[in-house]
C-alpha positions in Angstrom: 27.8 -21.3 63.0 28.9 -22.2 66.6 30.4 -20.1 69.3 33.7 -20.0 71.2 33.1 -19.6 75.0 35.9 -18.7 77.3 35.2 -19.7 80.9 37.5 -18.2 83.5 37.7 -18.4 87.2 39.0 -15.0 88.3 39.6 -12.9 91.4 38.3 -9.4 92.1 41.7 -8.0 91.1 41.7 -9.9 87.8 44.0 -12.9 88.7 43.2 -16.2 87.0 46.4 -18.1 87.9 46.2 -21.6 89.5 42.7 -21.6 91.0 42.5 -25.3 91.4 45.6 -26.4 93.4 48.7 -25.3 95.3 51.1 -26.7 92.7 49.0 -26.0 89.6 51.0 -23.1 88.4 53.7 -21.6 90.7 55.3 -19.5 87.9 56.9 -16.3 89.1 56.7 -17.4 92.7 52.9 -17.5 92.7 52.0 -18.5 96.3 48.2 -18.7 96.3 47.5 -21.8 94.2 44.2 -23.3 95.1 42.5 -20.0 96.0 39.1 -21.0 94.4 38.1 -23.9 96.7 37.7 -22.0 100.0 35.3 -19.5 98.3 33.4 -22.0 96.2 30.2 -23.9 97.2 27.9 -26.6 95.9 25.7 -24.2 93.9 28.6 -22.7 92.1 30.1 -26.1 91.5 26.8 -27.4 90.0 26.6 -24.3 87.7 30.2 -25.0 86.5 29.3 -28.6 85.9 26.3 -27.6 83.9 28.5 -25.4 81.7 30.9 -28.3 81.1 28.0 -30.5 80.1 27.3 -28.2 77.1 30.8 -28.6 75.6 31.1 -30.0 72.1 34.8 -29.3 71.8 37.5 -28.2 74.3 40.0 -25.4 73.3 43.0 -24.6 75.5 46.3 -22.7 75.4 49.5 -24.6 75.8 50.1 -24.1 79.5 46.5 -24.9 80.5 46.6 -27.9 78.2 49.6 -29.3 79.9 47.9 -28.9 83.3 44.7 -30.5 82.1 46.5 -33.3 80.2 48.4 -34.3 83.3 45.2 -34.7 85.3 42.0 -35.2 83.5 42.9 -38.4 81.4 43.1 -40.2 84.8 39.7 -39.0 86.1 36.2 -40.3 85.8 32.8 -38.9 86.8 30.7 -36.4 84.9 33.5 -33.8 84.4 36.3 -36.2 83.7 34.1 -38.2 81.3 33.0 -35.1 79.5 36.5 -33.7 79.0 37.9 -37.0 77.9 35.0 -37.7 75.5 35.0 -34.4 73.5 37.6 -33.4 70.8 40.4 -31.3 72.3 42.3 -28.5 70.6 45.4 -26.8 71.8 46.9 -23.7 70.3 50.7 -24.1 70.3 53.7 -23.5 68.1 55.9 -26.0 70.0 53.7 -29.0 70.8 54.2 -31.8 68.3 52.8 -35.0 69.7 50.0 -34.4 72.2 49.5 -37.4 74.5 45.9 -36.7 75.6 43.7 -38.8 73.3 41.6 -36.8 70.9 43.9 -33.8 70.8 44.6 -31.7 67.7 47.3 -29.0 67.7 46.3 -25.6 66.1 48.9 -23.0 65.0 47.1 -19.8 66.0 44.0 -18.0 67.1 42.6 -17.7 63.6 42.7 -21.5 63.2 40.9 -21.8 66.5 38.2 -19.4 65.3 37.4 -21.8 62.4 36.3 -24.4 64.9 33.0 -22.6 65.0 32.3 -24.1 61.5 32.5 -27.6 63.0 31.1 -27.4 66.5 28.2 -25.7 68.2 29.9 -24.9 71.5 33.7 -24.7 71.8 34.6 -24.0 75.4 37.8 -22.9 77.0 38.9 -22.9 80.6 41.8 -20.8 81.9 44.2 -20.0 79.0 44.3 -16.3 79.6 47.0 -15.7 77.0 44.9 -17.5 74.4 41.8 -15.5 75.4 43.6 -12.3 74.7 44.8 -13.7 71.3 41.2 -14.7 70.4 40.0 -11.3 71.3 42.7 -9.6 69.2 41.6 -11.9 66.3 38.0 -11.1 66.9 37.0 -14.8 67.2 35.9 -15.0 70.8 32.1 -15.0 71.0 31.4 -15.2 74.7 33.3 -14.5 77.9 32.0 -16.3 81.0 33.7 -15.0 84.1 33.3 -16.7 87.5 34.2 -13.9 89.8 35.3 -14.8 93.3 35.5 -12.5 96.4 39.3 -12.7 96.7 42.1 -10.3 96.0 45.6 -11.7 95.7 47.9 -8.8 94.6 50.0 -11.1 92.5 49.6 -13.5 89.6 48.6 -13.6 86.0 45.9 -11.2 85.1 43.5 -11.5 82.2 43.5 -7.9 81.0 47.1 -6.6 81.3 49.2 -4.3 79.1 48.5 -4.9 75.4 44.9 -5.9 75.8 42.8 -4.9 72.7 40.2 -2.3 73.8 36.6 -3.6 73.5 33.2 -3.3 75.0 31.0 -6.2 76.2 27.3 -6.7 76.8 25.9 -8.8 79.6 23.7 -11.4 78.0 22.4 -13.4 81.0 21.4 -12.1 84.4 24.2 -12.1 86.8 24.0 -15.1 89.2 25.4 -15.0 92.7 26.2 -18.0 94.9 26.2 -18.5 98.7 29.9 -17.8 99.3 29.9 -14.6 97.3 31.1 -15.7 93.8 29.2 -14.3 90.8 28.7 -15.7 87.3 28.8 -13.1 84.6 28.3 -13.9 80.9 29.3 -11.4 78.3 29.4 -11.1 74.5 31.5 -8.7 72.4 29.7 -5.4 71.8 32.1 -3.6 69.5 34.7 -0.9 69.9 35.2 1.3 72.9 33.3 4.6 72.6 33.9 7.7 74.7 31.6 10.5 75.8 31.2 13.2 78.4 29.2 12.4 81.5 26.1 14.7 81.6 25.3 16.5 84.8 
């Protein structure tokens, strides 16, 4: 069985909205689009590129899919070629005729979970709402956070009200990059337990 990996570029205060460009997602008046580039560096970019090279299938939520589908079909190079080559899946109840070649629409998180029967590595980028749905359905296997040394005080946050409580285990050594970003790779580790701190 394969795995579903959620890759997310995220700030110290948990914001994942519009890391890549000023106009990427201005919903709710978000004014910090493009926050990732100034705190990125060549080593971090190479690590992200290596992650993309492992993709057997791409899974996205509807909003992220629309952003990707408007940009990546017109790009070449290693990343563009990889994303255009692999099968793409979008979880949506409203999208009927996706225009990005190789795209299949899935009805819900449970259907997305069944992709593990067909592909070794199903990767997501962005798609915070879908990440929460996959966690709730217990079909997200790995959470790869690219944590950046920025706080924004506004924007869409990964773990907001309604998040299903869960614990995670770090499965790779944390890796830091020259401008202060950190790569953290977690797997689900079960339910939340509580205990008293000993003296």
